[in-house]
Backbone as JSON, one array per atom type, in Angstrom:
{
  "sequence": "XXXXXXXXXXXXXXXXXXXXXXXXXXXXXXXXXXXXXXXXXXXXXXXXXXXXXXXXXXXXXXXXXXXXXXXXXXXXXXXXXXXXXXXXXXXXXXXXXXXXXXXXXXXXXXXXXXXXXXXXXXXXXXXXXXXXXXXXXXXXXXXXXXXXXXXXXXXXXXXXXXXXXXXXX",
  "N": [[45.44, 45.99, -31.97], [43.19, 45.62, -30.18], [41.55, 44.02, -31.59], [43.48, 41.92, -31.87], [43.04, 40.81, -29.35], [40.37, 40.4, -29.03], [40.24, 38.13, -30.99], [41.73, 36.33, -29.96], [41.88, 35.97, -26.93], [40.98, 34.25, -23.95], [38.86, 35.06, -22.28], [37.63, 37.23, -23.5], [36.56, 35.42, -25.16], [34.48, 34.55, -23.46], [32.69, 37.0, -22.56], [32.15, 37.31, -25.66], [30.5, 35.25, -25.77], [28.22, 35.91, -24.29], [27.78, 38.13, -25.46], [26.83, 37.18, -28.04], [25.09, 35.46, -27.38], [22.97, 37.4, -26.34], [22.31, 38.66, -28.83], [21.74, 36.9, -30.46], [19.5, 35.69, -29.56], [17.51, 37.71, -29.67], [17.68, 37.77, -32.67], [16.54, 35.2, -33.22], [13.97, 35.07, -31.9], [12.87, 36.98, -33.41], [12.7, 35.99, -35.87], [11.13, 33.35, -35.17], [8.56, 34.55, -34.51], [7.51, 35.67, -36.62], [7.97, 33.7, -38.72], [5.9, 32.04, -37.18], [3.57, 33.47, -37.25], [2.33, 34.38, -39.75], [3.87, 35.92, -41.46], [3.87, 39.11, -43.84], [5.57, 40.55, -46.24], [4.82, 42.81, -47.95], [3.95, 45.0, -47.05], [5.7, 46.42, -45.4], [7.69, 46.72, -47.46], [6.45, 48.48, -49.27], [5.98, 50.61, -47.64], [8.65, 51.66, -47.2], [9.3, 52.12, -49.76], [7.6, 54.36, -50.36], [8.03, 55.7, -48.67], [11.14, 56.71, -48.55], [14.4, 57.0, -47.22], [15.71, 60.11, -46.62], [17.62, 62.95, -47.36], [19.21, 66.04, -45.77], [18.4, 68.02, -47.39], [16.4, 67.08, -48.72], [16.3, 65.37, -50.6], [16.12, 62.17, -51.81], [18.39, 59.65, -50.19], [19.17, 56.8, -50.6], [18.81, 55.96, -53.34], [19.14, 53.95, -55.26], [18.47, 51.81, -53.48], [15.87, 52.14, -53.03], [15.02, 51.65, -55.68], [15.94, 48.94, -56.16], [14.33, 47.8, -53.97], [11.68, 48.35, -55.04], [11.54, 47.29, -57.69], [12.72, 44.58, -57.87], [12.14, 43.64, -54.77], [9.72, 43.63, -54.46], [7.91, 42.75, -56.16], [8.78, 40.48, -56.04], [7.95, 39.43, -53.54], [7.12, 37.05, -52.2], [9.12, 35.6, -52.07], [10.74, 36.65, -50.26], [9.04, 36.83, -48.17], [9.73, 34.23, -47.21], [12.21, 33.96, -47.12], [13.25, 36.0, -45.05], [12.1, 35.76, -42.62], [12.84, 32.96, -42.12], [15.84, 33.49, -42.41], [16.58, 35.23, -40.26], [15.5, 33.61, -38.19], [17.43, 31.38, -38.25], [19.93, 32.92, -38.23], [19.81, 33.79, -35.47], [19.47, 31.04, -34.61], [22.4, 29.98, -35.12], [23.85, 32.17, -33.95], [23.14, 31.35, -30.95], [23.72, 28.69, -30.54], [26.33, 28.91, -31.33], [27.49, 28.34, -33.64], [28.95, 28.19, -36.83], [29.12, 30.87, -36.38], [30.4, 33.26, -37.31], [29.88, 33.12, -40.15], [27.08, 33.31, -39.59], [26.66, 35.56, -38.18], [27.56, 37.27, -40.11], [25.58, 37.42, -42.11], [23.49, 38.46, -40.5], [23.93, 40.85, -39.98], [23.89, 41.64, -42.7], [20.98, 41.57, -43.08], [20.26, 43.5, -41.42], [21.77, 46.18, -42.17], [20.11, 46.08, -44.6], [17.62, 46.75, -43.84], [17.94, 48.99, -42.29], [18.56, 50.68, -44.38], [16.52, 50.73, -45.69], [15.21, 52.2, -44.21], [14.45, 51.95, -41.23], [15.01, 52.38, -38.26], [15.08, 51.78, -35.26], [16.53, 49.63, -32.62], [18.76, 48.9, -34.32], [21.01, 50.05, -34.67], [22.73, 49.37, -32.07], [22.61, 46.68, -32.5], [24.47, 46.58, -34.89], [26.52, 47.33, -34.19], [27.18, 45.59, -31.71], [27.14, 43.27, -33.79], [29.47, 43.81, -35.18], [31.48, 43.67, -33.36], [31.46, 40.87, -32.65], [31.75, 39.87, -35.22], [34.41, 40.89, -36.05], [35.44, 39.25, -33.86], [35.8, 36.84, -35.08], [36.58, 33.53, -34.98], [36.99, 33.07, -32.39], [34.49, 34.15, -31.36], [32.76, 32.02, -31.48], [34.01, 30.1, -29.66], [33.27, 29.0, -27.41], [31.16, 27.28, -27.93], [29.49, 25.48, -30.47], [31.46, 25.79, -32.64], [33.62, 25.15, -31.77], [34.16, 22.71, -32.33], [33.02, 22.38, -34.92], [34.21, 24.23, -36.65], [37.1, 23.14, -36.73], [36.47, 20.89, -38.17], [35.43, 21.47, -40.31], [37.75, 22.89, -41.54], [39.99, 20.59, -41.9], [38.1, 18.88, -43.57], [37.24, 20.33, -45.58], [38.91, 22.16, -46.5], [41.39, 20.58, -46.29], [43.11, 20.11, -44.45], [44.82, 22.34, -44.23], [47.68, 23.53, -43.43], [48.74, 26.45, -43.44], [46.81, 27.6, -42.14], [45.72, 29.52, -39.65], [45.04, 28.35, -36.3], [43.78, 28.53, -33.55], [43.11, 26.64, -30.47]],
  "CA": [[45.4, 45.37, -30.26], [42.13, 45.22, -29.63], [41.03, 42.91, -32.42], [43.98, 40.86, -31.54], [42.63, 40.57, -27.7], [38.93, 39.86, -29.61], [40.42, 36.91, -31.69], [42.48, 35.12, -29.31], [41.7, 35.86, -25.44], [39.81, 33.33, -23.55], [38.27, 36.04, -21.68], [36.77, 37.96, -24.63], [35.23, 34.5, -25.44], [33.27, 34.31, -22.65], [32.38, 38.06, -23.18], [31.63, 37.26, -27.0], [29.58, 34.28, -26.05], [27.06, 36.7, -23.65], [27.16, 39.08, -26.56], [26.4, 36.24, -28.74], [23.75, 34.69, -26.82], [21.77, 38.46, -26.25], [21.88, 39.12, -30.09], [21.09, 35.55, -31.16], [18.19, 35.32, -28.86], [16.71, 38.91, -30.41], [17.16, 37.43, -33.8], [15.7, 33.87, -33.18], [12.57, 35.41, -31.32], [12.09, 38.01, -34.3], [12.14, 35.14, -37.09], [9.88, 32.94, -34.91], [7.13, 35.25, -34.53], [7.41, 36.1, -38.3], [7.46, 32.42, -39.2], [4.6, 31.25, -36.58], [2.43, 34.55, -37.33], [1.81, 34.38, -41.21], [4.46, 37.48, -41.68], [4.25, 39.53, -44.79], [6.63, 41.75, -46.02], [4.64, 43.78, -48.94], [3.56, 46.38, -46.27], [6.87, 47.29, -45.03], [8.51, 47.31, -48.69], [5.51, 49.56, -50.08], [6.34, 51.98, -46.7], [10.05, 51.88, -47.48], [9.42, 53.04, -51.32], [6.74, 55.68, -50.51], [8.94, 56.86, -47.67], [12.48, 56.26, -48.59], [15.42, 57.7, -46.57], [16.0, 61.61, -47.39], [18.95, 63.68, -46.89], [18.61, 67.47, -45.34], [18.13, 68.7, -48.32], [15.05, 66.45, -49.05], [16.81, 64.26, -51.74], [16.44, 60.49, -51.51], [19.89, 59.56, -49.98], [19.78, 55.6, -51.3], [17.82, 55.65, -54.24], [19.69, 52.32, -55.6], [17.85, 50.86, -52.93], [14.74, 52.28, -53.24], [14.78, 50.62, -56.85], [16.2, 47.67, -55.84], [13.4, 47.55, -53.28], [10.33, 48.61, -56.11], [11.83, 46.56, -59.2], [13.02, 43.22, -57.44], [11.81, 42.71, -53.56], [8.29, 44.16, -54.07], [7.76, 41.97, -57.15], [9.07, 38.8, -55.81], [7.75, 39.32, -52.04], [6.77, 35.85, -51.74], [10.75, 35.06, -51.84], [11.04, 37.68, -49.1], [8.24, 36.33, -47.04], [10.25, 33.01, -46.79], [14.12, 34.14, -46.77], [13.49, 37.03, -44.2], [11.77, 35.07, -41.09], [13.77, 31.89, -42.04], [17.33, 34.01, -41.92], [16.36, 35.74, -39.2], [15.77, 32.48, -37.26], [18.68, 30.4, -38.81], [20.99, 33.69, -37.96], [19.84, 33.58, -34.4], [19.93, 29.63, -33.97], [23.64, 29.95, -35.44], [24.53, 32.56, -32.7], [22.89, 31.09, -29.6], [24.71, 27.72, -30.33], [27.83, 29.27, -31.56], [27.63, 27.4, -34.71], [29.18, 29.18, -37.82], [29.18, 32.15, -35.84], [31.13, 34.46, -38.18], [28.59, 33.38, -41.2], [25.47, 33.87, -39.19], [26.81, 37.35, -37.78], [27.67, 38.42, -41.49], [24.25, 37.28, -42.57], [22.49, 39.07, -39.43], [24.63, 42.37, -40.47], [23.51, 42.01, -44.08], [19.78, 42.08, -42.96], [20.47, 44.57, -40.63], [21.86, 47.12, -42.99], [18.75, 46.18, -45.4], [16.61, 47.02, -42.73], [18.69, 50.28, -41.97], [18.85, 51.39, -45.89], [14.87, 50.72, -45.9], [14.62, 53.79, -43.34], [14.23, 51.52, -40.07], [16.22, 52.64, -37.25], [14.82, 50.98, -33.92], [17.53, 48.95, -32.28], [19.57, 48.24, -35.25], [22.78, 50.71, -34.36], [23.47, 48.59, -31.23], [22.79, 45.31, -33.01], [25.46, 46.41, -35.91], [27.89, 47.53, -33.11], [27.72, 44.14, -31.25], [27.48, 42.42, -34.64], [30.95, 44.08, -35.84], [32.32, 43.32, -32.32], [31.25, 39.57, -33.03], [32.42, 39.63, -36.48], [35.7, 40.91, -36.08], [36.37, 38.27, -33.3], [36.07, 35.55, -35.96], [36.4, 32.12, -34.62], [36.75, 33.02, -30.86], [33.37, 34.39, -30.68], [32.0, 30.76, -31.24], [35.22, 29.01, -29.12], [32.31, 28.46, -26.32], [29.86, 26.63, -28.74], [29.61, 24.41, -31.37], [32.19, 26.11, -33.63], [34.85, 24.55, -31.15], [34.26, 21.46, -33.12], [32.63, 22.33, -36.12], [35.37, 24.83, -37.89], [38.01, 22.53, -37.0], [36.02, 19.61, -38.69], [35.38, 22.17, -41.51], [38.99, 22.91, -41.91], [40.01, 19.42, -42.05], [37.74, 18.24, -44.46], [36.8, 21.07, -46.89], [40.63, 22.78, -46.99], [42.0, 19.57, -46.41], [44.04, 20.43, -43.1], [45.78, 23.5, -44.85], [48.99, 23.78, -42.56], [48.7, 27.38, -43.12], [45.57, 28.23, -41.81], [45.91, 29.52, -37.92], [43.85, 27.67, -35.52], [44.18, 28.41, -31.69], [41.86, 25.85, -29.65]],
  "C": [[44.05, 44.98, -29.66], [41.39, 44.14, -30.49], [41.85, 41.62, -32.09], [43.52, 39.87, -30.13], [41.1, 39.68, -28.21], [39.17, 38.38, -29.84], [40.91, 35.71, -30.9], [42.37, 35.1, -27.9], [40.75, 35.44, -25.01], [38.66, 34.27, -22.74], [37.08, 36.78, -22.28], [36.06, 36.7, -25.15], [34.32, 34.08, -24.79], [32.2, 35.81, -22.88], [31.36, 37.98, -24.32], [30.38, 36.24, -26.77], [28.0, 35.16, -25.04], [26.93, 37.48, -24.8], [26.23, 38.44, -27.64], [24.86, 35.85, -28.76], [22.53, 36.12, -26.71], [21.57, 38.36, -27.86], [21.3, 38.04, -30.8], [19.52, 35.23, -30.63], [17.17, 36.76, -29.36], [16.2, 38.31, -31.84], [16.29, 35.92, -33.8], [14.16, 34.19, -32.96], [11.81, 36.07, -32.74], [11.69, 36.62, -35.69], [11.28, 34.14, -36.57], [8.76, 33.46, -34.9], [6.69, 35.47, -36.08], [7.09, 34.59, -39.17], [6.08, 31.79, -38.44], [3.34, 32.3, -36.94], [2.09, 35.3, -38.53], [2.57, 36.1, -41.61], [4.22, 37.77, -43.24], [4.97, 40.83, -45.05], [6.08, 43.01, -47.32], [4.34, 45.05, -48.07], [4.67, 46.87, -45.94], [7.59, 47.73, -46.39], [7.72, 48.41, -49.2], [5.88, 50.72, -49.09], [7.51, 52.23, -46.95], [10.07, 52.55, -48.77], [8.81, 54.25, -51.29], [7.58, 56.54, -49.59], [10.37, 56.72, -47.5], [13.2, 57.39, -47.64], [15.74, 59.28, -47.35], [17.12, 62.2, -46.53], [18.02, 64.84, -46.4], [18.35, 68.22, -46.08], [16.81, 68.43, -49.04], [15.19, 65.62, -50.22], [16.71, 62.98, -51.34], [17.9, 60.25, -51.27], [19.99, 57.83, -50.73], [18.64, 54.91, -52.45], [18.19, 54.46, -55.04], [18.72, 51.53, -54.92], [16.52, 50.75, -52.8], [14.3, 51.37, -54.64], [14.62, 49.24, -56.86], [14.76, 46.53, -55.17], [11.72, 47.3, -54.24], [10.67, 47.42, -56.9], [12.09, 45.03, -58.82], [12.09, 42.85, -56.1], [10.42, 42.66, -53.55], [7.4, 42.93, -54.84], [7.63, 40.47, -56.9], [9.21, 38.54, -54.27], [7.56, 38.02, -51.47], [8.13, 35.1, -51.47], [11.13, 35.68, -50.46], [10.21, 37.29, -48.09], [8.55, 34.92, -46.48], [11.71, 33.16, -46.6], [14.27, 35.27, -45.56], [13.4, 36.41, -42.77], [12.78, 33.73, -41.14], [15.17, 32.48, -41.75], [17.18, 34.63, -40.93], [16.52, 34.61, -37.9], [17.26, 31.83, -37.39], [19.82, 31.47, -38.0], [21.05, 33.72, -36.16], [20.13, 32.27, -33.7], [21.85, 29.67, -34.38], [24.08, 30.66, -33.99], [24.2, 31.97, -31.42], [23.72, 29.58, -29.52], [26.03, 27.74, -30.78], [28.25, 28.17, -32.59], [27.74, 27.88, -36.12], [28.82, 30.58, -37.82], [29.58, 33.09, -36.74], [30.07, 34.07, -39.61], [27.52, 34.05, -41.01], [25.66, 35.37, -38.92], [26.81, 38.55, -39.39], [26.35, 38.58, -41.87], [23.19, 38.59, -41.71], [23.22, 40.49, -39.91], [24.13, 42.68, -41.69], [21.72, 42.28, -44.19], [19.89, 43.19, -42.13], [20.76, 45.9, -41.56], [20.59, 47.02, -44.11], [17.83, 47.02, -44.54], [16.72, 48.56, -42.7], [18.2, 51.05, -43.32], [17.56, 51.79, -46.2], [14.32, 52.09, -45.24], [14.54, 53.23, -41.88], [15.4, 51.99, -39.23], [16.22, 51.45, -35.73], [16.25, 50.57, -33.16], [18.73, 48.47, -33.17], [20.94, 49.09, -35.25], [23.37, 49.86, -33.54], [23.43, 47.55, -32.0], [24.05, 45.08, -34.36], [26.4, 46.87, -35.42], [28.25, 46.25, -32.79], [28.06, 43.23, -32.47], [28.79, 43.1, -35.14], [31.58, 43.55, -34.64], [32.44, 41.31, -32.88], [31.64, 39.1, -34.23], [33.66, 39.54, -36.57], [36.44, 39.88, -35.07], [36.32, 36.89, -34.0], [35.79, 34.51, -35.07], [36.4, 32.32, -32.95], [35.37, 33.52, -30.5], [32.61, 33.15, -30.64], [32.89, 29.55, -30.48], [33.96, 28.44, -28.03], [30.95, 28.37, -27.02], [30.21, 25.39, -29.96], [30.75, 24.59, -32.47], [33.4, 25.37, -32.97], [35.46, 23.11, -31.81], [33.98, 21.28, -34.52], [33.83, 23.01, -37.17], [36.66, 23.88, -38.01], [37.99, 21.34, -38.02], [36.17, 20.58, -40.51], [36.62, 22.47, -42.24], [39.71, 21.9, -42.44], [39.75, 18.75, -43.37], [37.53, 19.16, -45.77], [38.16, 21.64, -47.24], [41.48, 21.9, -46.94], [43.42, 19.53, -45.45], [45.26, 21.26, -43.78], [46.64, 23.69, -43.48], [48.96, 25.55, -42.15], [47.74, 28.46, -42.71], [45.73, 28.21, -40.22], [44.82, 29.23, -37.39], [44.56, 27.71, -34.09], [42.82, 27.78, -31.04], [42.02, 26.18, -28.11]]
}
């Protein structure tokens, strides 16, 4: 019932727009400051590897993620120095413009979970909650935005106007 309301109601579209703008601004500014300020993820990665998330018994909870950071992310830190700030900026831009909103929020949630698994808490639980609401809302989250025109265009050209795809404008 709540998900249907989020996905179809015009009042929900207005509320989702406010949430989208709020979280989009957060992503956009975080990415912009990293792009403009000489971002280097190596310190964060080394810290996450040296101080992994531990359970109550002192054992590492996400050992597989620490291995990923140690054996893939850190050796390829130059790639992460590019994709993290650019990804944050593009997620923010997509959310603010309401363009490919669901995709932008999905990738925002992937980054939030990545930071969370590395042991960063900060405002991430709030971002995950708001992000889940936006993601569950689907098309309606970008209805008051560029998705109003972009999604029908994509459906018409890429999917070939599939009449089985439900679309409420």
